mmCIF file of the C-alpha atoms, coordinates in Angstrom:
data_MODEL
# 
_entry.id   MODEL 
# 
loop_
_atom_site.group_PDB 
_atom_site.id 
_atom_site.type_symbol 
_atom_site.label_atom_id 
_atom_site.label_alt_id 
_atom_site.label_comp_id 
_atom_site.label_asym_id 
_atom_site.label_entity_id 
_atom_site.label_seq_id 
_atom_site.pdbx_PDB_ins_code 
_atom_site.Cartn_x 
_atom_site.Cartn_y 
_atom_site.Cartn_z 
_atom_site.occupancy 
_atom_site.B_iso_or_equiv 
_atom_site.pdbx_formal_charge 
_atom_site.auth_seq_id 
_atom_site.auth_comp_id 
_atom_site.auth_asym_id 
_atom_site.auth_atom_id 
_atom_site.pdbx_PDB_model_num 
ATOM 1  C CA . MET A 1 1  ? 7.418  -14.360 59.583  1.00 0.00 ? 1  MET A CA 1 
ATOM 2  C CA . ASN A 1 2  ? 9.431  -11.247 60.281  1.00 0.00 ? 2  ASN A CA 1 
ATOM 3  C CA . PRO A 1 3  ? 9.090  -7.918  58.365  1.00 0.00 ? 3  PRO A CA 1 
ATOM 4  C CA . PHE A 1 4  ? 12.384 -8.385  56.545  1.00 0.00 ? 4  PHE A CA 1 
ATOM 5  C CA . GLU A 1 5  ? 11.191 -11.632 54.986  1.00 0.00 ? 5  GLU A CA 1 
ATOM 6  C CA . MET A 1 6  ? 7.930  -9.982  53.917  1.00 0.00 ? 6  MET A CA 1 
ATOM 7  C CA . LEU A 1 7  ? 9.744  -7.107  52.194  1.00 0.00 ? 7  LEU A CA 1 
ATOM 8  C CA . PHE A 1 8  ? 12.512 -9.230  50.654  1.00 0.00 ? 8  PHE A CA 1 
ATOM 9  C CA . VAL A 1 9  ? 10.704 -10.110 47.398  1.00 0.00 ? 9  VAL A CA 1 
ATOM 10 C CA . PRO A 1 10 ? 9.357  -6.566  46.733  1.00 0.00 ? 10 PRO A CA 1 
ATOM 11 C CA . MET A 1 11 ? 12.816 -5.096  47.463  1.00 0.00 ? 11 MET A CA 1 
ATOM 12 C CA . VAL A 1 12 ? 14.495 -7.532  45.074  1.00 0.00 ? 12 VAL A CA 1 
ATOM 13 C CA . LEU A 1 13 ? 11.920 -6.779  42.364  1.00 0.00 ? 13 LEU A CA 1 
ATOM 14 C CA . PHE A 1 14 ? 12.425 -3.051  42.878  1.00 0.00 ? 14 PHE A CA 1 
ATOM 15 C CA . MET A 1 15 ? 16.212 -3.339  42.710  1.00 0.00 ? 15 MET A CA 1 
ATOM 16 C CA . VAL A 1 16 ? 16.194 -5.661  39.663  1.00 0.00 ? 16 VAL A CA 1 
ATOM 17 C CA . ILE A 1 17 ? 13.397 -4.154  37.548  1.00 0.00 ? 17 ILE A CA 1 
ATOM 18 C CA . VAL A 1 18 ? 12.194 -0.743  38.706  1.00 0.00 ? 18 VAL A CA 1 
ATOM 19 C CA . ALA A 1 19 ? 15.434 0.974   39.754  1.00 0.00 ? 19 ALA A CA 1 
ATOM 20 C CA . PRO A 1 20 ? 17.468 0.190   36.583  1.00 0.00 ? 20 PRO A CA 1 
ATOM 21 C CA . THR A 1 21 ? 14.543 1.154   34.349  1.00 0.00 ? 21 THR A CA 1 
ATOM 22 C CA . TRP A 1 22 ? 14.073 4.383   36.281  1.00 0.00 ? 22 TRP A CA 1 
ATOM 23 C CA . ILE A 1 23 ? 17.794 5.247   36.034  1.00 0.00 ? 23 ILE A CA 1 
ATOM 24 C CA . VAL A 1 24 ? 17.952 4.481   32.302  1.00 0.00 ? 24 VAL A CA 1 
ATOM 25 C CA . MET A 1 25 ? 14.867 6.570   31.577  1.00 0.00 ? 25 MET A CA 1 
ATOM 26 C CA . HIS A 1 26 ? 16.186 9.452   33.682  1.00 0.00 ? 26 HIS A CA 1 
ATOM 27 C CA . TYR A 1 27 ? 19.535 9.635   31.878  1.00 0.00 ? 27 TYR A CA 1 
ATOM 28 C CA . ARG A 1 28 ? 17.893 9.161   28.475  1.00 0.00 ? 28 ARG A CA 1 
ATOM 29 C CA . SER A 1 29 ? 15.653 12.170  29.100  1.00 0.00 ? 29 SER A CA 1 
ATOM 30 C CA . MET A 1 30 ? 18.631 14.184  30.382  1.00 0.00 ? 30 MET A CA 1 
ATOM 31 C CA . ASN A 1 31 ? 20.595 13.343  27.219  1.00 0.00 ? 31 ASN A CA 1 
ATOM 32 C CA . ARG A 1 32 ? 17.706 14.383  24.971  1.00 0.00 ? 32 ARG A CA 1 
ATOM 33 C CA . SER A 1 33 ? 17.293 17.717  26.732  1.00 0.00 ? 33 SER A CA 1 
ATOM 34 C CA . ARG A 1 34 ? 21.026 18.463  26.449  1.00 0.00 ? 34 ARG A CA 1 
ATOM 35 C CA . SER A 1 35 ? 21.205 17.611  22.744  1.00 0.00 ? 35 SER A CA 1 
ATOM 36 C CA . GLN A 1 36 ? 18.688 20.299  21.781  1.00 0.00 ? 36 GLN A CA 1 
ATOM 37 C CA . LEU A 1 37 ? 19.806 23.868  21.158  1.00 0.00 ? 37 LEU A CA 1 
ATOM 38 C CA . SER A 1 38 ? 18.598 26.531  23.534  1.00 0.00 ? 38 SER A CA 1 
ATOM 39 C CA . ASP A 1 39 ? 16.907 29.661  22.188  1.00 0.00 ? 39 ASP A CA 1 
ATOM 40 C CA . GLY A 1 40 ? 20.052 31.711  22.762  1.00 0.00 ? 40 GLY A CA 1 
ATOM 41 C CA . ASP A 1 41 ? 22.227 29.144  20.972  1.00 0.00 ? 41 ASP A CA 1 
ATOM 42 C CA . ARG A 1 42 ? 19.786 28.993  18.064  1.00 0.00 ? 42 ARG A CA 1 
ATOM 43 C CA . GLN A 1 43 ? 19.775 32.809  17.763  1.00 0.00 ? 43 GLN A CA 1 
ATOM 44 C CA . SER A 1 44 ? 23.590 32.926  17.870  1.00 0.00 ? 44 SER A CA 1 
ATOM 45 C CA . LEU A 1 45 ? 23.744 30.313  15.126  1.00 0.00 ? 45 LEU A CA 1 
ATOM 46 C CA . GLU A 1 46 ? 21.325 32.297  12.964  1.00 0.00 ? 46 GLU A CA 1 
ATOM 47 C CA . ASP A 1 47 ? 23.367 35.470  13.502  1.00 0.00 ? 47 ASP A CA 1 
ATOM 48 C CA . MET A 1 48 ? 26.552 33.664  12.509  1.00 0.00 ? 48 MET A CA 1 
ATOM 49 C CA . LEU A 1 49 ? 24.927 32.281  9.355   1.00 0.00 ? 49 LEU A CA 1 
ATOM 50 C CA . VAL A 1 50 ? 23.849 35.791  8.356   1.00 0.00 ? 50 VAL A CA 1 
ATOM 51 C CA . ALA A 1 51 ? 27.406 37.064  8.959   1.00 0.00 ? 51 ALA A CA 1 
ATOM 52 C CA . VAL A 1 52 ? 28.847 34.233  6.846   1.00 0.00 ? 52 VAL A CA 1 
ATOM 53 C CA . ASP A 1 53 ? 26.466 35.043  3.990   1.00 0.00 ? 53 ASP A CA 1 
ATOM 54 C CA . GLN A 1 54 ? 27.454 38.721  4.174   1.00 0.00 ? 54 GLN A CA 1 
ATOM 55 C CA . MET A 1 55 ? 31.163 37.850  4.149   1.00 0.00 ? 55 MET A CA 1 
ATOM 56 C CA . ALA A 1 56 ? 30.701 35.551  1.149   1.00 0.00 ? 56 ALA A CA 1 
ATOM 57 C CA . ASP A 1 57 ? 28.957 38.380  -0.727  1.00 0.00 ? 57 ASP A CA 1 
ATOM 58 C CA . ARG A 1 58 ? 31.779 40.773  0.175   1.00 0.00 ? 58 ARG A CA 1 
ATOM 59 C CA . ILE A 1 59 ? 34.427 38.316  -0.994  1.00 0.00 ? 59 ILE A CA 1 
ATOM 60 C CA . GLU A 1 60 ? 32.622 37.845  -4.304  1.00 0.00 ? 60 GLU A CA 1 
ATOM 61 C CA . SER A 1 61 ? 32.409 41.633  -4.730  1.00 0.00 ? 61 SER A CA 1 
ATOM 62 C CA . LEU A 1 62 ? 36.103 42.083  -3.977  1.00 0.00 ? 62 LEU A CA 1 
ATOM 63 C CA . GLU A 1 63 ? 37.041 39.322  -6.388  1.00 0.00 ? 63 GLU A CA 1 
ATOM 64 C CA . SER A 1 64 ? 34.936 40.857  -9.146  1.00 0.00 ? 64 SER A CA 1 
ATOM 65 C CA . ILE A 1 65 ? 36.606 44.254  -8.539  1.00 0.00 ? 65 ILE A CA 1 
ATOM 66 C CA . LEU A 1 66 ? 40.039 42.629  -8.652  1.00 0.00 ? 66 LEU A CA 1 
ATOM 67 C CA . ASP A 1 67 ? 39.087 40.724  -11.818 1.00 0.00 ? 67 ASP A CA 1 
ATOM 68 C CA . ALA A 1 68 ? 38.084 44.012  -13.474 1.00 0.00 ? 68 ALA A CA 1 
ATOM 69 C CA . ASP A 1 69 ? 41.117 46.016  -12.301 1.00 0.00 ? 69 ASP A CA 1 
ATOM 70 C CA . HIS A 1 70 ? 43.814 43.308  -12.428 1.00 0.00 ? 70 HIS A CA 1 
ATOM 71 C CA . PRO A 1 71 ? 42.728 40.436  -14.704 1.00 0.00 ? 71 PRO A CA 1 
ATOM 72 C CA . ASN A 1 72 ? 45.743 38.232  -13.895 1.00 0.00 ? 72 ASN A CA 1 
ATOM 73 C CA . TRP A 1 73 ? 45.716 38.602  -10.113 1.00 0.00 ? 73 TRP A CA 1 
ATOM 74 C CA . ARG A 1 74 ? 44.743 34.970  -9.586  1.00 0.00 ? 74 ARG A CA 1 
ATOM 75 C CA . GLN A 1 75 ? 47.719 33.651  -11.552 1.00 0.00 ? 75 GLN A CA 1 
ATOM 76 C CA . GLN A 1 76 ? 50.076 36.046  -9.777  1.00 0.00 ? 76 GLN A CA 1 
ATOM 77 C CA . HIS A 1 77 ? 49.035 34.645  -6.398  1.00 0.00 ? 77 HIS A CA 1 
ATOM 78 C CA . GLY A 1 78 ? 49.420 30.961  -7.133  1.00 0.00 ? 78 GLY A CA 1 
ATOM 79 C CA . GLY A 1 79 ? 46.031 30.415  -8.771  1.00 0.00 ? 79 GLY A CA 1 
ATOM 80 C CA . GLN A 1 80 ? 44.236 30.023  -5.460  1.00 0.00 ? 80 GLN A CA 1 
ATOM 81 C CA . ASN A 1 81 ? 40.464 30.570  -5.239  1.00 0.00 ? 81 ASN A CA 1 
ATOM 82 C CA . GLN A 1 82 ? 39.898 30.265  -8.967  1.00 0.00 ? 82 GLN A CA 1 
ATOM 83 C CA . GLN A 1 83 ? 36.315 30.447  -10.119 1.00 0.00 ? 83 GLN A CA 1 
ATOM 84 C CA . GLY A 1 84 ? 34.807 27.177  -11.237 1.00 0.00 ? 84 GLY A CA 1 
ATOM 85 C CA . SER A 1 85 ? 36.983 24.981  -8.990  1.00 0.00 ? 85 SER A CA 1 
# 
């Protein structure tokens, strides 16, 4: 019996069972690590959320000032951004 015949069955088992499983597990772990946010990305997202909250507060303040100074400003500009809708 030559060495090729002795290694044929283990090579076939490796190629059919071990190698595909190994490849699938490798790419699954790579996909999981890519789908998570890095610390820098998470910090940037938090900073953007704070900026959005600040802008929303500023818009509400400006609208309340406009409501006090010019009560009909919403109707004059097409009724956009009406409160309660």
